[in-house]
N, C-alpha and C positions, 0 to 999 in steps of 0.2 A: 602204570602211571605215565602219562605222556612225558616225552622228553622235551626240555625247554632249551631251544637253540637260540639263545639271544645274541645280540650284536656283539657283546663283549667275547663271548665264547667263539664266534666265528672270527673275530679279529685275531684272536690268540691262535686259532687254527691256522689261519692265513700264513702266519710267520713261519710254520713248519713246512710250507710248500714252495717248490720252485715251479714257475709255469702256471698254467691255468689251475684254479682251485675247482675240485670236483664237489658236486652236491647233488642230492636226489632231484630237487625241485626248486626252479627260480620262479618267483612271482614278479611279474613287471607292473608296477603300479602300486602306491601305498595309501589308496583311498579306502573307502568302506568295502569294496569288492575285494581288493588284495588282501586287506587284514581279515575279512571273513574266511578267505581260503586259508589264510595262515593259522586262523584258530582251528579250523578243522585239521589241518595237517599236523598241528602241535598235539592236538588231542590223540591223534593216531600215532605219534611218535616218528613222523616222517621228516628227515632233516631238510631244510629249506632256507631260503633267504628272500627277502622282499626288497626290491630296488625301487625307489622313489626319487625322480630327478629334482624335485623340489623339496618343500617341506610337507610333512604329512598332512593330508586334508587341506592341501593349499587352495584347492578350488573353493572350499567353504570359507577358508580364511580371507582369500585376496580377491575372489571374483564374484562377490555378492554385495549388494548396496546395503546401506546401513539399516533400512527398515524391513529388510527381507525376513519373511517368516515361512515355515514349511506350510505346504498347501494340504499336506495329509496329516490328520490327527496324531498326537505324540504317541498313542498306544501302538501305531504301526512302525515304531522304532524299535525293531526286534533283531538286531544284529546277533549272530551266534553267541549264546551264553550271556546276553547282555540286554534284555528287554527294557523299555523305558520304565515301567512301574514295578518291575521285578529287580534284577541285579543292580540297575542303575538307581532305583528308588524315586523316581520322579513322581510328583504329586498332582500333575494335572494331565492325565492320560487323554482327555479330550479336548485339550488346548493345542495350540500351534507354536512350537518352540521358534522364538526369534534367533537371529544369526548367532549371537553370543552363546546362547544356551545350546545350540546345535554343536557348536565347537566344543563346549564343555562336555556334552554327552561323548562326542567322538574321542577326545582326549582321554576320558574316564575309560572308555572302551579299550583304547590301546594300553592304557596303564594296567588294565584288569588281567592281561595275560602276558605282556612284555613280548611282543612279537619280534622276530629276528630282522629287524626293519633297518635299512640303510638309507638315509636321506641324503639328498643332494648328489645321487649317483644316477647319471643319465645312461641309459642302455642305448649304444650307438648302433648295434646290429645283432641279430640272432639268425644264425643258419645252422642247417643239419650237418654233421660230419658223415663221413663215409661209413663209420661204424654205428651210425644211429644215434648218437649223442647230440646234444645242441650246444653249440659254441656261442657263448654269450660274451660280447665285447662291450665293456662299459668304460667310462671315463676314469673309474677306479680300478682298472684291471680287468683281466679275463677269467672266465669260468666255464666249466663244462658241466652241463646239467643233464640229467636222465630225462626230465620233462620240463616244460615250461608253461606257465599260466599267463596269459597276456590280460592284464587288469587294468589298463591305463586309461580306461574311460573313452567317452566319445566326444568330450569337450575339450579337444586339444588345440584346434586352430580357429580362431574367431573368423566369421564370415563377413567380409565387408565388400560391397560390389565395386567393380572398376569405376562405375559413374561417379563414385565419391571423389575421385581425382579431379573432377570438374568443378567441384565447389572451391569458393575462393580460400585463400590460405589463412585469412583471418576468422574463419568459421570454425569453430570448435567442433571436432568428431570425435565421438566415443564409441566403442563397442559396449554393449550392455554389460559385460564383465568388468568394464573400467568405471561404470557409473556408481557414484557413492550417495549423493543426496541433492536436493534441489539447491542448496546453499552453495554448493561447489560449481554450479553452472552459471555462465555468464548472463548478464541482463539480456532481456529480449526473449522472444517466443522460441520454442524448442520443438523440433521435428523428431518424433520417435517413428522408426521404420520397423514394423513387425508388430503382430498382436498375439504372439503366443504368450506363455506365462510371464516371461521377462518383460516383453514390450508392454502388455497391459498393466502389469504391476508398477513398471517404471512410469508409465504415462499417467497412472493415479496418483503416484507419489508426487509428481510435479503438479498435478491438477489440485490435489488436497492442499498443497503448498502455496496455491494462488498464482501458479505460473501459467501462461499462455501456452497451451499444448496443441500441436498438430499431429495427428496419429495415421499413419498409413496401415489400413486393415488389411490383414492377409487371410488365409483360409483356416486358421486354428479354430477348433470348435471350443464351446463353453459348456460349463456344467453347473447345475444348481448346487447349493451349499447345504441347505436344509429343506426338507421336503416332507410333507405330512408328519410332523412332529419329531423328526430324527436326522442327524446328520446323514447325507447321502452315502457317505463312505460306509457307514454302519449298515445300511439296507443293503448295498452291494456286496459287501462282506458276507452278511448272513444269508443272501440269496445265493452264494456261491459263485458269483459273477467274477470275482477276482481270481478265483482258482481255474477258471477254464484255461487250459493249456493252448499254446499256439496251434498244436496240431488239430484241435477241435474248434478253433475260433472262426465265426462265420466269414471274417475277412481272410483268413489264412495268413500267408506271408505278408501281405499288403498292409497288415496292422503294424508292421514294425516301422513303416515310414510315416506313420501318422504323428501329427503334432499333439502334444499334451493338451489337454483342456485348460482353458483359462479360468481361474477363480483365484482366491486369496485366503491366507490365515490372518491376514492383518485384522485389528479390531475384534479379535475373538473368532474370526473366520466369517466370510461372507461372499456372496457372489460378485461377479463383476459384470455389469451390463453396460456395454458402450453406447447403446441407444440413449440411456439415462444420463451418462457423461455428456453426449452431445447436446441434450436439453440445457446442460449446466454450462455450456460454453465450449466444451472441447471440440476441435475441428477435426472431422473424419473424412478420409479420403479412401479411394481404392489402393492397390497394390502399387508400390513405388516402381516407375519404370525407367527414368532417366533424368538428367540434367542438360539443359542448353542454356548457355548464358545465365540469366538470373531466373529462369523458369524451371520449376520442378513439374515432372510430368507423371500422372498417374493412370493406372488402367480403370476402365469404367466397370468395376466389379465390386464396389462398396456394397450395393444392396445385396447382391448375390452372396457376398461373404457374411453379412449380417444375417441373412435369411438362413444360411447354411449353419452358422454357430447356434442360431435359435432352434433349428431342427434337430441339433445334437443335444441341446438343453432339454427340449421336449421329448426326445427319444429316451433320455436316461430317466425322466419322469415316467415314461410310459413302462420302463423296465420295472421300476419300483411298484408302479400300480399293479402290475401283472404278478410280482411276487407276493404283494399284500393280499390280492384277491385269491391266489392259489393257496396261500398258507392260512387263510381265514383269519387275518390280523385285524384287530379294530384299531384303526387309525383314521383320524378324520380327513376327508379328502380337501383338495385346495382347487381354487378356480383356475382355469387355464391361464397361461401367460398371455398378456396383451402387449404388443410392441408400444412402448410410450413414444417413439418417435421413428420416423422414416425419412430417408433423404429425399429432398423435393427433386433433386437431379443430380447426376454425377458431376464431378468437378475434375475435369481433365488435367488442368495445370493450374499453378499459382506462381506469382512472382515472389520470391523468398524475400527480397528486399522490401517490397511493399508490405508483406506480411509480418515484418520484423523479426523473422527467423535468424537467430544468431548461433545457434548450435544444433547438432544432429546426434542422436543416440540410435545406433544401429543394433537392432535386436532381432537379427534374422538367423541366429543360431551359430553353430560350429560345425567343423569337418572333424572326424578323427584322424589321427596321424599313425599310420602303419609302415611308413616308408622304411623303417629300421628292421622291419620283420621280413628278412629274406626267406621266406617260406611259401610253399605252394598250398595256401589255405584261403585264397581270396578269389572272388568271382570277377567278372568283367568290369564291374563298376568298383572294385577294390574293397568291397564288403566281405566280412568273414563268412566262410562256408562253414556251417557247423550244424549239429543237432543237439540242442540243450548245452552248447558249449564245447562238445566234444567235435574236433575237426577230422577230416579224412587222413590227416598225417598223425600216426600214432605218437603220443606223447606231447601234443600241442593242444591246448585249451583256450577258450575264451571265457571271461567272466565280467558281469556288470553291463552286459548289453541290453538295450531296450528290447522287451518281449523276447529274452532268450529263452523263456519257457512260458511264463505269465505276466500278466499287468505289473505285477510287483517286482519282476526281475530288474536289476539295476537300482532299485530303490531300497531303502531302509526295510521296507516291508519284506521282501523275499529274496534278496541278494544272498542271504545266509543259507536259504534252501537251495539255491542254485550251486553255491559252494559244496554244500553237503552232498549234492548229487555228483559233482565232479570228483569227490574224495574217492568214489567207488572205483573208477577206471585208474585214477591215479595210484591208489593203493595197490590195485592188482598188478598194475605194470612195475611198480617198484618192487613189489615182492618177487615178481617173475624175474626182475633184473638181478635182485640179490641172490636168488636161488641159482641162477646161471652162473653167477660170479663165484659162488661157493663150489659148484661142480666143477668149474675150471680149475 
């Protein structure tokens, strides 16, 4: 039977120690990745603790807008021991959970196995000691760990360009993580910068509410939602595409830097076609460049970005066509996509006063924060060096990274598989450490 090292037990044990508390494994980050790792360690009877600097699942609770929905179907919510239509008992596997239901699912997952989670505990530093352990310094005391799993996610620091400083003080500026709904925005037009999943969905949220929206379109690709009679996610799952490991992916390591395809789970799930939104009155521009006085400057790349997004859309359709043909499946063909709108010319700049723009939503992503990890496990760009989460430094692991192994890494779909893979080296090292201690 697995040993349950819950928070109360750890608190009681702490009272017996003077100096750093020793433990087999420290997990840093209490989101779906950290708790997936905790589930596997608990099943294996490996003592551990999970540190979360805020509240558990705070990104889902506090950094999503009101109309947010999953863009992947509910059946892909398959955290370890807790699938959506299995242990959780969800009744709409092909639907797309809205924000409140996502939080309910995650809270139920936590309650299902009572992880040794400590919320509100920020990790200030991690370093290796001369004897090979790891000193973990937190705001709630010091720990010595045999191993460390870094699972604090890649959405740590919102990205806002320095050019934002040149906008007037009376213009509201929000990062996408702080946007909530159209009603909370001031009167006037709204500039949304970035066309990844967040940018496109927020621009649509505002547009559907009747707000005047100006969107800076970047290089994000787009995806079909339903094609040839089925949800595209189902086609790609059946074809084995989602199971292709990074080592065999045609784009190799470069796929880790790709922006997610934009589409939405709203209204039962559908595509997002920015060309159609332009026909309806949404103003589209190329990439955001700069601010000078009352002028907003854009790169002349709107047409290129729209064409590239369509190429991705058509490429996914072609993958499905190939699978259907090779498998001999009877599925009715669909006509080729025809762009409903093309820009007559590029718009290099606009006057935001004349355009009536009173607010800006910056939707250009996040940067991870690993400054506290004083460990030789990063490359020249500050990115983790690892193979499937295992770093060159024995006893240090990453979990929850984009394309850690497959498309589903870091997502509800396969973060549990990645955690299960890490259990192997973690258990082997823990058992070796315990044998050495008994021999001594």
